[in-house]
Steps between C-alpha positions, in 0.01 A plus 500: 500500500165327491290229661484187284296255707285513810352207697259545800385249758234582759566876464189704615209369289717311254537123554754440222591701191800532258579769244748556226532869436578736208815699547308822433126519597280263688135553572273326753132555425191370672224587749571665839603252772634237261864543599660751260638714778624198690724397203651854484549481878686170467738662249545790754561243770798362304654839483442628855468175695151601617150585377411852383142465623520277808777550753395190709688228309286210632184658350646455155466121538188368322213447750512145635855428383828481701746671270556711189782500239579763237759391247630742234770476232648839396742574220755753626826584324464203262460242781208339666435581865247288693331675797282293724299633794318258724326494833371218718268574793690518826831547325709787369461612143779379267644691209742335265707602207617207283415262781715692754297653790557859596608548862359856486212592274643852479797351297254420221346852480601665169603182323169492306411869453117533486242772513127442566217741412179407674163647619621433856771764440225732611623420849802722423263797499239404755693315765746625761868597464625145548368398156683781327823435689476136391482623138815709529681225686402224252633708203832588671546144632473346156816697408685532833546193716677695774188731526274208578741365769525851654122524506461161665760593763340837565158334551657257749661769706168702503335193641776467765467868593127473527541194733740702718259795519225263610734344762579843639125576528402163660792507756492876571864539405715668235851442367613766257832325417334191368244705306783704348657185350180434304470876410850504350440184296164629371658841420773334288270261316207742477715777347639262236149375412367867487777604261435198271132573493564864426739416221253244360215750492721764338561261211149340498273804502605638156442159349157484667409847373598399138278189511211688654516772234500229231196325640292817549629714213639742774138583595569477872770621738601250764769488769668245720641657819739313735406565860757413764576630851867481408465799275447702819776362730750211531347190658705529819356848562148372434546217752601754769206726412243227503634296795222585740237423237667168416510405864131582541399315177743214569614494137725690257302790359763650268728359229501384141226240589264806503590626148232553244426609148239763426316440172353820369299629198504877443662529845208323679500137634403266209329278757230768553508707176584244227236309303529122460651541160746765620609278789544199273709710250715616791554138618570367152758783453653409834542132403628579146750729660599212731546284189718752323705576814581135557576447131743795499671407825528122441537483119232227493149529360264418799206280446181704502162377638183685407218377725156614379669799353208634293270536801385858567702649215355685196597399147741795461705395807490133397628579149778717643615209719483258202708742297764491776491119515544491120836667557800266496599623844274231653592137541256219601143596583229315682145643473177387668150620384141385499444586132679271253408702190612831650828347617580327169424824302725700728779244486476461119544873464849473660626280209683283754489123542243383763320214659137511626396269783125455544438392858 
């Protein structure tokens, strides 16, 4: 599978642009702020139906314009697949496959497997638990459509339970029977989601460790630890235990929406004790593991986006990553960099076909 053509209209800082891509490696080079990352984000948009960098869809429309259109033609299983994502101010975003609009964006997730590696992945380390949960959920959702629907349903019921807790507080009342209905539904959905996350991490962590050892020459010991309240007790028991706290806070304080991943180096938080280079190696290993996991589970080579990949990495780590890219296990690659010569030298060393786009 690969992206053959891409057309952009009024997307971020790009008025209009069209590209014909190489099936293997494509490089965007140019100064900072010129739009390299925006092109990668447009490709991401066609896979996930949203921007990787800006969750507010309307802010992806070029300043002063009324709409944006992203139009891509992919080759998948020997046939062309046209994916178009568009948004007009004041209207709902539209996602189409071969001119047929999706009723639910979630039905598209996983059709174009894609992994992005970007400096903004740093958020996975420095931000709160929600960012790390989104990472787990996005990987599982690309392979399991039922998981995404269960997650959406779980979040809806949490919102309903929170509204009920707020109603109790405002009206100085309480109805345990109504609350129990939400508790039962959340217990059933939450347990299923927890088990799927646990199984995913059991499969994923060994792949992550392999990639991290390859990038660092096994010089560092790192861990990913899954933290969930459901390891301690079933969700129904947790609801009973935290009932008075939930009523006081007026929201649901326990459940899989509180799960987290602990990223560690030598048994200490990498956020506090890892250098910039160590953190970046950790994140690249995380994303390469995501790539391999999706490839294994789906049987399709995901598209891989490298955004400013060589920032804050020493030459040894860069050469290790290039060695891995040189392996036939990778499909189509998109790379952005500020140094044309550096990029071309690295790409040439892979002995693969490539295109260089000077922006």
